[in-house]
C-alpha positions, 0 to 999 in steps of 0.5 A: 500500500502506498500510504504507510500510515494505514493498514487495511484488514478486510471482510466481504460477503455476497448475498448472491442476489447480483454480481457485485459486492453487496455487503462489505466490511473493513477495518483500517488501522492507522499508524497512530493506533486509530482504528476505523471499522466500516460496514456497507450493506446494500442488500438489506430491506429499506426499513433495516437501513442505518446511516450512522457514523460513530466516533468513540474516544477515551472520554466519550463518543459522538454519532451522526448520519451521513445522509439521512434524517434526522440530522442530529449529532449525539454526544456522550461523555460519561453520564452527560448526553447532548443532541445537536440538530442541524440542517443538511447542507444543500450543496455539500459537494460544491466546494470540491466541485469548484476546486476541481473546476479551478484545477482544470481551468489552470486556476488552482491545485489539484484537490484530488492528486493521483497518489491519494486516489491510488491509496483509496483504490487499494483500500477499496480493493482490499475491502472487496477482497481483490 
């Protein structure tokens, strides 16, 4: 892997419904010891879908959705709990799109260098068992 700070571990199952990786999980271990677990199941019933990211630290945790409502950040520290509601960003991709357009117009740096893409593709391939 091109990035020495990340070590991927993999897991993969297929439900056999189609020819793609429909249930993928993986673990990334960063050089500093941070562990990232991911699970993507594209073969579950609509009512069973969960859109959640949870960050767990030594003093508490936080969770939030990436895409779906309710748009709430949940914070937990010991017995304390707090919820912060937020409106979804209408054009969340716009800043990156503007940087890409500027790059191709010769007006800025490449926001997505090939070295980053190669690392990401190696992670995706490792998660998919390739």
